[in-house]
DSSP file (Angstrom, degrees, kcal/mol; ACC not computed):
  #  RESIDUE AA STRUCTURE BP1 BP2  ACC     N-H-->O    O-->H-N    N-H-->O    O-->H-N    TCO  KAPPA ALPHA  PHI   PSI    X-CA   Y-CA   Z-CA
    1    1 A M              0   0    0      0, 0.0     2,-0.2     0, 0.0     0, 0.0   0.000 360.0 360.0 360.0 132.8   -2.1   -9.4  -17.2
    2    2 A S        -     0   0    0      1,-0.1     2,-0.2     0, 0.0   114,-0.0  -0.493 360.0 -97.5 -87.6 157.1   -2.4   -6.8  -14.4
    3    3 A L        -     0   0    0     -2,-0.2     2,-0.4   113,-0.1    -1,-0.1  -0.479  39.4-175.3 -71.3 138.1   -1.4   -7.4  -10.8
    4    4 A R        -     0   0    0     -2,-0.2     2,-0.4   112,-0.1   112,-0.2  -0.971   4.9-179.0-138.8 123.3   -4.2   -8.3   -8.4
    5    5 A F  E     +A  115   0A   0    110,-3.3   110,-1.6    -2,-0.4     2,-0.3  -0.955  10.1 165.4-118.5 139.4   -3.9   -8.7   -4.7
    6    6 A R  E     +A  114   0A   0     -2,-0.4   108,-0.2   108,-0.2     2,-0.1  -0.993  31.8  42.0-151.8 153.0   -6.7   -9.6   -2.4
    7    7 A G  E     -A  113   0A   0    106,-0.6   106,-3.1    -2,-0.3     2,-0.4  -0.184  67.3 -99.2 100.8 166.1   -7.2  -10.8    1.2
    8    8 A S  E     -A  112   0A   0    104,-0.2     2,-0.4    -2,-0.1   104,-0.2  -0.972  29.8-171.7-128.7 145.6   -5.7  -10.0    4.5
    9    9 A F  E     -A  111   0A   0    102,-2.1   102,-3.0    -2,-0.4     2,-0.4  -0.998  18.6-134.9-140.6 129.5   -3.0  -11.9    6.4
   10   10 A E  E     +A  110   0A   0     -2,-0.4     2,-0.3   100,-0.2   100,-0.2  -0.717  37.4 157.1 -86.3 133.2   -1.6  -11.4    9.9
   11   11 A H  E     -A  109   0A   0     98,-2.3    98,-2.7    -2,-0.4     2,-0.3  -0.833  32.0-122.1-140.9 177.4    2.2  -11.5   10.2
   12   12 A T  E     -A  108   0A   0     -2,-0.3     8,-0.5    96,-0.2     2,-0.5  -0.923  14.8-129.0-125.0 154.9    4.9  -10.3   12.5
   13   13 A I  B     -F   19   0B   0     94,-2.4     6,-0.2    -2,-0.3    81,-0.0  -0.896  30.7-136.1 -98.0 128.4    7.9   -8.0   12.0
   14   14 A D    >   -     0   0    0      4,-2.6     3,-2.1    -2,-0.5    -1,-0.0  -0.186  32.5 -89.7 -78.9 177.8   11.1   -9.6   13.3
   15   15 A E  T 3  S+     0   0    0      1,-0.3    -1,-0.1     2,-0.1    -2,-0.0   0.697 127.6  54.3 -63.7 -19.5   13.7   -7.8   15.4
   16   16 A K  T 3  S-     0   0    0      2,-0.1    -1,-0.3     0, 0.0    -2,-0.0   0.456 121.9-104.1 -92.2  -1.6   15.6   -6.8   12.2
   17   17 A G  S <  S+     0   0    0     -3,-2.1    78,-2.8     1,-0.3     2,-0.3   0.660  73.4 141.9  90.3  16.6   12.4   -5.1   10.7
   18   18 A R  E     - G   0  94B   0     76,-0.2    -4,-2.6    74,-0.1     2,-0.4  -0.707  29.4-169.3 -95.9 144.9   11.6   -7.9    8.2
   19   19 A A  E     -FG  13  93B   0     74,-2.5    74,-2.6    -2,-0.3     2,-0.4  -0.994  21.3-125.6-131.1 139.0    8.2   -9.1    7.3
   20   20 A S  E     - G   0  92B   0     -8,-0.5    72,-0.3    -2,-0.4    71,-0.1  -0.669  23.4-134.5 -82.6 132.8    7.2  -12.1    5.3
   21   21 A L        -     0   0    0     70,-2.9     5,-0.0    -2,-0.4    -1,-0.0  -0.629  32.9 -95.4 -82.2 144.6    4.9  -11.5    2.4
   22   22 A P    >>  -     0   0    0      0, 0.0     4,-2.2     0, 0.0     3,-0.7  -0.333  35.1-120.4 -56.1 140.8    2.0  -13.9    1.9
   23   23 A A  H 3> S+     0   0    0      1,-0.3     4,-2.6     2,-0.2     5,-0.2   0.873 111.8  53.1 -54.7 -42.5    2.9  -16.6   -0.6
   24   24 A R  H 3> S+     0   0    0      1,-0.2     4,-1.7     2,-0.2    -1,-0.3   0.835 108.8  50.3 -67.4 -29.7    0.2  -15.7   -3.0
   25   25 A F  H <> S+     0   0    0     -3,-0.7     4,-2.3     2,-0.2    -1,-0.2   0.915 110.4  49.7 -70.4 -42.9    1.3  -12.1   -3.1
   26   26 A R  H  X S+     0   0    0     -4,-2.2     4,-3.3     1,-0.2     5,-0.3   0.934 110.0  51.0 -59.2 -46.1    4.9  -13.2   -3.8
   27   27 A E  H  X S+     0   0    0     -4,-2.6     4,-2.6     1,-0.2    -1,-0.2   0.910 109.2  50.6 -59.0 -43.1    3.8  -15.5   -6.6
   28   28 A T  H  X S+     0   0    0     -4,-1.7     4,-0.6     2,-0.2    -1,-0.2   0.920 114.7  43.5 -61.0 -44.4    1.8  -12.6   -8.2
   29   29 A I  H ><>S+     0   0    0     -4,-2.3     5,-1.7     1,-0.2     3,-1.2   0.944 115.0  48.0 -66.9 -48.5    4.9  -10.3   -8.0
   30   30 A F  H ><5S+     0   0    0     -4,-3.3     3,-2.1     1,-0.3    -2,-0.2   0.861 104.0  60.8 -62.7 -36.6    7.3  -13.0   -9.2
   31   31 A N  H 3<5S+     0   0    0     -4,-2.6    -1,-0.3     1,-0.3    -2,-0.2   0.714 101.1  55.6 -64.3 -19.2    5.1  -14.0  -12.1
   32   32 A Q  T <<5S-     0   0    0     -3,-1.2    -1,-0.3    -4,-0.6    -2,-0.2   0.367 122.9-107.8 -90.6   3.5    5.4  -10.4  -13.4
   33   33 A G  T < 5S+     0   0    0     -3,-2.1     2,-0.3     1,-0.3    -3,-0.2   0.680  78.7 130.3  79.9  18.0    9.2  -10.8  -13.4
   34   34 A D      < -     0   0    0     -5,-1.7    -1,-0.3     1,-0.1    -2,-0.1  -0.747  36.5-179.9-105.6 152.2    9.6   -8.5  -10.3
   35   35 A R        +     0   0    0     -2,-0.3    52,-2.7    -3,-0.1     2,-0.3   0.051  64.8  55.1-135.4  23.3   11.6   -9.2   -7.2
   36   36 A M  E     -B   86   0A   0     50,-0.3    15,-0.6    -7,-0.1     2,-0.3  -0.968  60.9-143.1-149.9 164.6   11.0   -6.1   -5.2
   37   37 A L  E     -BC  85  50A   0     48,-2.7    48,-3.4    -2,-0.3     2,-0.6  -0.943  16.6-133.8-125.7 152.2    8.3   -3.8   -3.8
   38   38 A V  E     -BC  84  49A   0     11,-3.2    11,-2.4    -2,-0.3     2,-0.4  -0.944  26.5-161.2-104.6 118.7    8.2    0.0   -3.6
   39   39 A L  E     +BC  83  48A   0     44,-3.1    44,-2.6    -2,-0.6     2,-0.3  -0.804  17.6 159.8-102.8 141.5    7.1    1.0   -0.1
   40   40 A T  E     - C   0  47A   0      7,-2.4     7,-2.8    -2,-0.4    42,-0.2  -0.966  45.6 -75.2-152.0 168.1    5.7    4.5    0.7
   41   41 A Y  E     + C   0  46A   0     40,-0.4     5,-0.2    37,-0.4     3,-0.1  -0.423  37.3 177.7 -65.2 134.0    3.6    6.4    3.2
   42   42 A G        -     0   0    0      3,-2.4     2,-0.9     1,-0.1     4,-0.2   0.093  51.3 -98.6-127.0  22.9   -0.1    5.7    2.9
   43   43 A G  S    S+     0   0    0      1,-0.2    -1,-0.1     2,-0.2     4,-0.0  -0.834 107.9   7.4  99.3-102.3   -1.5    7.8    5.8
   44   44 A D  S    S+     0   0    0     -2,-0.9    78,-0.4    -3,-0.1     2,-0.3   0.227 138.8  25.5 -99.0  13.8   -2.2    5.4    8.7
   45   45 A H  S    S-     0   0    0     76,-0.1    -3,-2.4    80,-0.0     2,-0.4  -0.880  88.0 -92.8-154.3-179.0   -0.5    2.5    6.9
   46   46 A L  E     -CD  41 120A   0     74,-2.4    74,-2.5    -2,-0.3     2,-0.4  -0.867  28.0-144.6-105.8 144.8    2.2    1.8    4.3
   47   47 A D  E     -CD  40 119A   0     -7,-2.8    -7,-2.4    -2,-0.4     2,-0.4  -0.891  13.1-164.6-104.2 140.3    1.5    1.2    0.6
   48   48 A A  E     +CD  39 118A   0     70,-3.0    70,-2.7    -2,-0.4     2,-0.3  -0.993   8.9 180.0-128.4 131.1    3.5   -1.3   -1.3
   49   49 A Y  E     -C   38   0A   0    -11,-2.4   -11,-3.2    -2,-0.4    68,-0.1  -0.908  33.9-106.3-126.4 151.7    3.6   -1.4   -5.1
   50   50 A S  E  >  -C   37   0A   0     66,-0.4     4,-2.6    -2,-0.3     5,-0.2  -0.418  40.8-111.9 -64.7 156.5    5.3   -3.6   -7.7
   51   51 A S  H  > S+     0   0    0    -15,-0.6     4,-2.1     1,-0.2     5,-0.1   0.858 119.0  53.7 -62.8 -32.8    8.1   -1.6   -9.3
   52   52 A Q  H  > S+     0   0    0      2,-0.2     4,-1.7     1,-0.2    -1,-0.2   0.927 110.3  45.1 -66.6 -44.7    6.2   -1.7  -12.6
   53   53 A K  H  > S+     0   0    0      1,-0.2     4,-2.2     2,-0.2    -2,-0.2   0.903 112.1  52.6 -65.1 -41.2    3.0   -0.2  -11.0
   54   54 A W  H  X S+     0   0    0     -4,-2.6     4,-2.8     1,-0.2     5,-0.2   0.911 105.7  54.0 -61.8 -41.8    5.1    2.4   -9.1
   55   55 A Q  H  X S+     0   0    0     -4,-2.1     4,-2.3     1,-0.2    -1,-0.2   0.904 108.5  49.7 -59.2 -41.1    6.7    3.5  -12.4
   56   56 A K  H  X S+     0   0    0     -4,-1.7     4,-1.9     2,-0.2    -1,-0.2   0.900 110.3  50.4 -64.4 -40.4    3.3    4.0  -13.9
   57   57 A L  H  X S+     0   0    0     -4,-2.2     4,-2.8     2,-0.2    -2,-0.2   0.928 109.8  50.0 -63.0 -44.8    2.2    6.1  -10.9
   58   58 A E  H  X S+     0   0    0     -4,-2.8     4,-2.2     1,-0.2    -2,-0.2   0.914 108.2  53.5 -60.1 -41.8    5.3    8.2  -11.1
   59   59 A D  H  < S+     0   0    0     -4,-2.3     4,-0.5    -5,-0.2    -1,-0.2   0.898 111.1  46.5 -59.8 -39.7    4.6    8.8  -14.8
   60   60 A E  H >< S+     0   0    0     -4,-1.9     3,-1.3     1,-0.2     4,-0.4   0.910 110.1  52.6 -68.0 -42.3    1.1   10.0  -13.9
   61   61 A Y  H >< S+     0   0    0     -4,-2.8     3,-1.6     1,-0.3    -2,-0.2   0.852 100.6  62.3 -62.5 -33.6    2.4   12.2  -11.1
   62   62 A L  T 3< S+     0   0    0     -4,-2.2    -1,-0.3     1,-0.3    -2,-0.2   0.707  96.6  60.2 -65.5 -18.2    4.8   13.9  -13.6
   63   63 A K  T <  S+     0   0    0     -3,-1.3    -1,-0.3    -4,-0.5    -2,-0.2   0.597  83.9 103.9 -82.8 -11.5    1.8   15.1  -15.5
   64   64 A L  S <  S-     0   0    0     -3,-1.6     2,-0.4    -4,-0.4    -3,-0.0  -0.363  88.1 -94.8 -73.3 150.9    0.5   17.1  -12.6
   65   65 A P    >   -     0   0    0      0, 0.0     3,-1.2     0, 0.0     7,-0.2  -0.514  30.7-158.5 -68.2 119.9    0.9   20.9  -12.5
   66   66 A R  T 3  S+     0   0    0     -2,-0.4     6,-0.1     1,-0.2    -2,-0.1   0.593  86.4  66.4 -78.2 -10.4    4.0   21.6  -10.6
   67   67 A H  T 3  S+     0   0    0      4,-0.0     2,-0.6     5,-0.0    -1,-0.2   0.494  77.1 101.9 -86.5  -3.4    2.9   25.2   -9.8
   68   68 A N    <>  -     0   0    0     -3,-1.2     4,-2.6     1,-0.2     5,-0.2  -0.725  65.1-151.5 -84.6 119.3    0.1   23.9   -7.6
   69   69 A A  H  > S+     0   0    0     -2,-0.6     4,-2.5     1,-0.2     5,-0.2   0.870  94.8  50.4 -61.0 -39.4    1.0   24.2   -3.9
   70   70 A R  H  > S+     0   0    0      2,-0.2     4,-2.5     1,-0.2    -1,-0.2   0.902 111.0  49.2 -67.4 -39.8   -1.1   21.2   -2.8
   71   71 A V  H  > S+     0   0    0      2,-0.2     4,-2.9     1,-0.2     5,-0.3   0.947 112.9  47.4 -61.7 -48.4    0.4   19.0   -5.6
   72   72 A N  H  X S+     0   0    0     -4,-2.6     4,-2.5     1,-0.2     5,-0.2   0.912 112.4  49.1 -60.7 -43.2    3.9   20.0   -4.6
   73   73 A R  H  X S+     0   0    0     -4,-2.5     4,-2.4    -5,-0.2    -1,-0.2   0.932 114.0  45.8 -62.5 -46.2    3.2   19.4   -0.9
   74   74 A Y  H  X S+     0   0    0     -4,-2.5     4,-3.0     1,-0.2     5,-0.2   0.950 115.0  46.0 -62.2 -49.6    1.7   16.0   -1.5
   75   75 A L  H  X S+     0   0    0     -4,-2.9     4,-3.0     1,-0.2     5,-0.2   0.885 112.5  50.8 -64.2 -38.4    4.4   14.8   -3.9
   76   76 A R  H  X S+     0   0    0     -4,-2.5     4,-1.6    -5,-0.3    -1,-0.2   0.935 113.4  45.2 -63.4 -46.1    7.2   16.1   -1.5
   77   77 A T  H  < S+     0   0    0     -4,-2.4     4,-0.4    -5,-0.2    -2,-0.2   0.934 117.9  44.1 -62.9 -46.4    5.6   14.2    1.4
   78   78 A L  H >< S+     0   0    0     -4,-3.0     3,-1.7     1,-0.2   -37,-0.4   0.962 114.8  46.0 -62.4 -53.9    5.1   11.1   -0.6
   79   79 A M  H >< S+     0   0    0     -4,-3.0     3,-1.0     1,-0.3    -1,-0.2   0.721 101.9  65.5 -69.9 -21.8    8.5   11.0   -2.4
   80   80 A A  T 3< S+     0   0    0     -4,-1.6    -1,-0.3    -5,-0.2    -2,-0.2   0.656 107.7  43.6 -70.1 -13.5   10.4   11.7    0.8
   81   81 A H  T <  S+     0   0    0     -3,-1.7     2,-0.5    -4,-0.4   -40,-0.4  -0.172  82.0 121.4-127.3  40.0    9.2    8.4    2.1
   82   82 A V    <   +     0   0    0     -3,-1.0     2,-0.4   -42,-0.2   -42,-0.2  -0.910  34.0 177.5-106.5 129.1    9.7    6.0   -0.9
   83   83 A Y  E     -B   39   0A   0    -44,-2.6   -44,-3.1    -2,-0.5     2,-0.5  -0.997  27.2-135.9-134.4 134.1   11.9    3.0   -0.5
   84   84 A D  E     -B   38   0A   0     -2,-0.4     2,-0.5   -46,-0.2   -46,-0.2  -0.781  26.7-167.5 -83.9 127.1   12.8    0.1   -2.8
   85   85 A C  E     -B   37   0A   0    -48,-3.4   -48,-2.7    -2,-0.5     2,-0.1  -0.952  10.6-143.8-125.2 113.3   12.6   -3.1   -0.9
   86   86 A D  E     -B   36   0A   0     -2,-0.5     2,-0.6   -50,-0.2     8,-0.5  -0.415  17.0-126.2 -70.2 148.3   14.0   -6.3   -2.3
   87   87 A I        -     0   0    0    -52,-2.7     6,-0.2     6,-0.1    -1,-0.1  -0.880  31.3-142.8 -94.3 118.6   12.2   -9.6   -1.6
   88   88 A D    >   -     0   0    0      4,-2.7     3,-2.2    -2,-0.6    -1,-0.0  -0.106  30.0 -90.2 -78.4 179.2   14.7  -12.0   -0.1
   89   89 A K  T 3  S+     0   0    0      1,-0.3    -1,-0.1     2,-0.1    -2,-0.0   0.721 127.7  54.6 -64.0 -21.4   15.0  -15.7   -0.7
   90   90 A Q  T 3  S-     0   0    0      2,-0.1    -1,-0.3     0, 0.0    -2,-0.0   0.356 121.6-106.6 -92.0   5.3   12.7  -16.4    2.3
   91   91 A G  S <  S+     0   0    0     -3,-2.2   -70,-2.9     1,-0.3     2,-0.3   0.751  76.2 134.0  79.0  24.4   10.0  -14.1    0.8
   92   92 A R  E     -G   20   0B   0    -72,-0.3    -4,-2.7   -74,-0.0     2,-0.4  -0.728  42.3-152.4-106.9 155.8   10.6  -11.3    3.3
   93   93 A I  E     -G   19   0B   0    -74,-2.6   -74,-2.5    -2,-0.3     2,-0.7  -0.954  19.1-127.4-120.0 147.4   11.0   -7.5    2.9
   94   94 A L  E     -G   18   0B   0     -8,-0.5   -76,-0.2    -2,-0.4   -77,-0.1  -0.848  20.8-150.1 -91.5 115.8   13.0   -5.2    5.1
   95   95 A I        -     0   0    0    -78,-2.8     5,-0.1    -2,-0.7   -10,-0.0  -0.786  25.3-118.1 -87.7 115.5   10.7   -2.4    6.2
   96   96 A P    >>  -     0   0    0      0, 0.0     4,-2.2     0, 0.0     3,-0.6  -0.176  15.6-123.1 -55.8 143.1   12.9    0.6    6.8
   97   97 A P  H 3> S+     0   0    0      0, 0.0     4,-2.7     0, 0.0     5,-0.2   0.839 110.5  60.8 -57.6 -33.7   12.9    2.0   10.3
   98   98 A Q  H 3> S+     0   0    0      1,-0.2     4,-2.0     2,-0.2     5,-0.1   0.914 108.4  43.0 -60.1 -42.2   11.8    5.4    9.1
   99   99 A L  H <> S+     0   0    0     -3,-0.6     4,-1.6     2,-0.2     6,-0.2   0.886 111.6  53.9 -71.6 -38.7    8.6    3.9    7.6
  100  100 A R  H  <>S+     0   0    0     -4,-2.2     5,-2.6     1,-0.2     4,-0.2   0.925 113.3  43.3 -60.7 -43.3    8.0    1.7   10.7
  101  101 A R  H ><5S+     0   0    0     -4,-2.7     3,-1.1     3,-0.2    -1,-0.2   0.896 107.0  61.5 -67.1 -40.0    8.2    4.8   12.9
  102  102 A L  H 3<5S+     0   0    0     -4,-2.0    -1,-0.2     1,-0.3    -2,-0.2   0.856 119.5  24.9 -58.1 -39.1    6.1    7.0   10.5
  103  103 A V  T 3<5S-     0   0    0     -4,-1.6    19,-0.3    -3,-0.1    -1,-0.3   0.167 109.2-115.6-114.1  17.2    3.0    4.7   10.8
  104  104 A N  T < 5 -     0   0    0     -3,-1.1     2,-0.4    -4,-0.2    -3,-0.2   0.880  41.4-172.5  54.0  46.0    3.8    3.2   14.2
  105  105 A L      < -     0   0    0     -5,-2.6    -1,-0.2    -6,-0.2     4,-0.1  -0.582   2.5-171.5 -71.2 124.3    4.2   -0.3   13.0
  106  106 A D        -     0   0    0      2,-0.4   -93,-0.1    -2,-0.4    -1,-0.0  -0.174  44.7 -77.8 -96.8-163.9    4.6   -2.6   16.0
  107  107 A R  S    S+     0   0    0    -95,-0.1   -94,-2.4    -2,-0.1     2,-0.5   0.901 115.0  65.8 -67.5 -41.8    5.5   -6.3   15.9
  108  108 A E  E     +A   12   0A   0    -96,-0.2    15,-2.3   -98,-0.0    -2,-0.4  -0.731  69.0 168.7 -89.8 125.1    2.0   -7.5   14.9
  109  109 A I  E     -AE  11 122A   0    -98,-2.7   -98,-2.3    -2,-0.5     2,-0.4  -0.851  29.8-139.7-130.3 164.8    0.9   -6.4   11.4
  110  110 A V  E     -AE  10 121A   0     11,-2.3    11,-2.8    -2,-0.3     2,-0.6  -0.999  12.7-155.4-125.0 129.7   -1.8   -7.1    8.8
  111  111 A I  E     -AE   9 120A   0   -102,-3.0  -102,-2.1    -2,-0.4     2,-0.4  -0.929  17.0-169.4-107.3 122.4   -0.9   -7.3    5.2
  112  112 A V  E     -AE   8 119A   0      7,-2.9     7,-3.1    -2,-0.6     2,-0.6  -0.930  17.9-140.9-120.9 132.0   -3.9   -6.5    2.9
  113  113 A G  E     -AE   7 118A   0   -106,-3.1  -106,-0.6    -2,-0.4     2,-0.4  -0.814  18.8-180.0 -89.6 125.3   -4.3   -6.9   -0.8
  114  114 A V  E >   -AE   6 117A   0      3,-2.9     3,-1.2    -2,-0.6     2,-0.9  -0.731  55.4 -84.8-127.6  80.3   -6.2   -4.0   -2.4
  115  115 A F  E 3  S+A    5   0A   0   -110,-1.6  -110,-3.3    -2,-0.4    -1,-0.1  -0.412 116.3   7.5  59.1 -96.3   -6.4   -4.8   -6.1
  116  116 A D  T 3  S+     0   0    0     -2,-0.9   -66,-0.4  -112,-0.2     2,-0.3   0.262 128.1  49.8-104.1  12.3   -3.1   -3.4   -7.5
  117  117 A K  E <   - E   0 114A   0     -3,-1.2    -3,-2.9  -112,-0.2     2,-0.4  -0.947  69.2-131.8-142.2 165.8   -1.3   -2.5   -4.3
  118  118 A I  E     -DE  48 113A   0    -70,-2.7   -70,-3.0    -2,-0.3     2,-0.4  -0.953  17.3-152.9-116.9 136.3   -0.5   -4.0   -0.9
  119  119 A E  E     -DE  47 112A   0     -7,-3.1    -7,-2.9    -2,-0.4     2,-0.5  -0.906   0.9-157.3-109.7 140.9   -1.2   -2.2    2.4
  120  120 A I  E     +DE  46 111A   0    -74,-2.5   -74,-2.4    -2,-0.4     2,-0.3  -0.971  20.6 179.0-119.7 117.1    0.8   -2.9    5.5
  121  121 A W  E     - E   0 110A   0    -11,-2.8   -11,-2.3    -2,-0.5     2,-0.3  -0.848  37.0-112.1-118.4 147.5   -0.9   -2.0    8.8
  122  122 A D  E  >  - E   0 109A   0    -78,-0.4     4,-2.7    -2,-0.3   -13,-0.3  -0.643  41.0-122.5 -65.6 137.5   -0.2   -2.1   12.5
  123  123 A K  H  > S+     0   0    0    -15,-2.3     4,-2.3    -2,-0.3     5,-0.2   0.888 108.2  47.3 -58.1 -43.7   -2.7   -4.8   13.6
  124  124 A K  H  > S+     0   0    0    -16,-0.3     4,-1.8     2,-0.2    -1,-0.2   0.906 113.3  48.1 -66.4 -40.8   -4.4   -2.5   16.2
  125  125 A V  H  > S+     0   0    0      1,-0.2     4,-2.4     2,-0.2    -2,-0.2   0.901 111.1  51.9 -65.7 -40.4   -4.8    0.3   13.8
  126  126 A F  H  X S+     0   0    0     -4,-2.7     4,-2.7     1,-0.2    -2,-0.2   0.915 106.9  52.7 -61.9 -43.3   -6.1   -2.0   11.1
  127  127 A E  H  X S+     0   0    0     -4,-2.3     4,-2.0    -5,-0.2    -1,-0.2   0.894 110.6  47.6 -61.3 -39.4   -8.7   -3.4   13.5
  128  128 A M  H  X S+     0   0    0     -4,-1.8     4,-2.1     2,-0.2    -1,-0.2   0.907 112.0  49.8 -66.9 -41.0   -9.9    0.2   14.3
  129  129 A A  H  X S+     0   0    0     -4,-2.4     4,-2.4     1,-0.2    -2,-0.2   0.886 109.9  51.6 -64.6 -38.0  -10.1    1.0   10.6
  130  130 A Q  H  X S+     0   0    0     -4,-2.7     4,-2.7     2,-0.2     5,-0.2   0.896 106.4  53.8 -65.6 -40.2  -12.1   -2.2    9.9
  131  131 A T  H  X S+     0   0    0     -4,-2.0     4,-2.1     1,-0.2    -2,-0.2   0.939 111.8  44.9 -58.4 -46.8  -14.5   -1.2   12.6
  132  132 A K  H  X S+     0   0    0     -4,-2.1     4,-1.7     1,-0.2    -2,-0.2   0.890 111.3  54.6 -64.1 -38.8  -15.1    2.1   11.0
  133  133 A G  H  < S+     0   0    0     -4,-2.4     4,-0.3     1,-0.2    -2,-0.2   0.901 109.2  46.5 -61.9 -41.8  -15.3    0.4    7.6
  134  134 A F  H >< S+     0   0    0     -4,-2.7     3,-0.9     1,-0.2     4,-0.3   0.890 110.3  53.6 -67.5 -38.4  -18.0   -1.9    8.8
  135  135 A E  H 3< S+     0   0    0     -4,-2.1    -1,-0.2     1,-0.2    -2,-0.2   0.838 119.3  34.3 -63.6 -32.4  -19.9    1.0   10.3
  136  136 A N  T 3X S+     0   0    0     -4,-1.7     4,-2.9     1,-0.1     5,-0.3   0.258  85.0 112.8-105.5  10.3  -19.9    2.9    7.0
  137  137 A F  H <> S+     0   0    0     -3,-0.9     4,-2.6    -4,-0.3     5,-0.2   0.891  77.3  45.8 -55.5 -49.4  -20.1    0.0    4.7
  138  138 A E  H  > S+     0   0    0     -4,-0.3     4,-2.2     2,-0.2    -1,-0.2   0.918 115.9  45.8 -63.7 -44.6  -23.6    0.7    3.3
  139  139 A D  H  > S+     0   0    0      2,-0.2     4,-2.0     1,-0.2    -1,-0.2   0.909 114.0  49.1 -64.9 -41.8  -22.9    4.4    2.7
  140  140 A D  H  X S+     0   0    0     -4,-2.9     4,-2.3     1,-0.2    -2,-0.2   0.906 110.6  50.6 -64.7 -41.0  -19.5    3.6    1.1
  141  141 A L  H  X S+     0   0    0     -4,-2.6     4,-2.7    -5,-0.3    -1,-0.2   0.900 108.1  52.9 -63.0 -40.8  -21.1    1.1   -1.2
  142  142 A A  H  X S+     0   0    0     -4,-2.2     4,-2.1     1,-0.2    -1,-0.2   0.900 109.7  49.1 -61.3 -40.6  -23.7    3.6   -2.2
  143  143 A E  H  X S+     0   0    0     -4,-2.0     4,-2.4     2,-0.2    -2,-0.2   0.905 111.0  49.4 -65.8 -41.6  -21.0    6.1   -3.1
  144  144 A I  H  X S+     0   0    0     -4,-2.3     4,-2.8     2,-0.2     5,-0.2   0.928 110.8  49.7 -63.3 -44.7  -19.1    3.4   -5.1
  145  145 A N  H  X S+     0   0    0     -4,-2.7     4,-1.4     1,-0.2    -1,-0.2   0.886 110.4  51.4 -61.1 -38.3  -22.3    2.5   -7.0
  146  146 A R  H  <>S+     0   0    0     -4,-2.1     5,-1.7     2,-0.2     6,-0.3   0.924 112.4  45.5 -63.7 -44.8  -22.9    6.2   -7.7
  147  147 A L  I ><>S+     0   0    0     -4,-2.4     3,-1.4     1,-0.2     5,-0.5   0.905 112.5  50.6 -65.8 -41.7  -19.4    6.6   -9.1
  148  148 A L  I 3<5S+     0   0    0     -4,-2.8    -1,-0.2     1,-0.3    -2,-0.2   0.765 101.9  62.2 -68.5 -24.4  -19.6    3.4  -11.2
  149  149 A S  I 3<5S-     0   0    0     -4,-1.4    -1,-0.3    -5,-0.2    -2,-0.2   0.533 118.5-109.7 -79.0  -4.1  -22.9    4.5  -12.7
  150  150 A G  I < 5S+     0   0    0     -3,-1.4     3,-0.4    -4,-0.2    -3,-0.2   0.547  94.4 107.3  89.6   7.1  -21.1    7.5  -14.2
  151  151 A K  I > < +     0   0    0     -5,-1.7     3,-1.0     1,-0.2    -4,-0.2   0.258  46.1  99.1 -99.7  12.0  -22.8   10.0  -12.0
  152  152 A G  T 3 <S+     0   0    0     -5,-0.5    -1,-0.2    -6,-0.3    -5,-0.1   0.662  75.1  57.3 -74.8 -16.3  -19.6   10.7  -10.0
  153  153 A D  T 3         0   0    0     -3,-0.4    -1,-0.2     1,-0.2    -2,-0.1   0.407 360.0 360.0 -95.0   3.0  -18.7   13.9  -11.8
  154  154 A E    <         0   0    0     -3,-1.0    -1,-0.2     0, 0.0    -2,-0.1   0.477 360.0 360.0 -82.6 360.0  -21.9   15.7  -11.1
């Protein structure tokens, strides 16, 4: 059974940099026999993956042509900001200060399930991204329908 995360949850980061994961996300991870997440830079937010999903992503990245400058730049940027984060007994993860600074995570955050990954957003940045998402919803849906219809490679 593959991992599936959905929904958004508002949380806070404590003074030590810890954030509580939503209970349903913890259950999904624990049911896969995992007790950690892999956190990395996701642009304007952080991406969090189960260790199993991250291993699959790394395996895919290893297939990419290493002589391609854009591939090397992306992988270097990504891999420089990858951290293994254990889930403690209270269901929290410690978000490394480097990652918090990188995406300007303040105290108030939103944790979002996006199918096979979890996104961690600063609350204000998430609200702005959601506004843009609602403004572009119809166009984005049309693009998704086009891709799902098999016409995405044209």
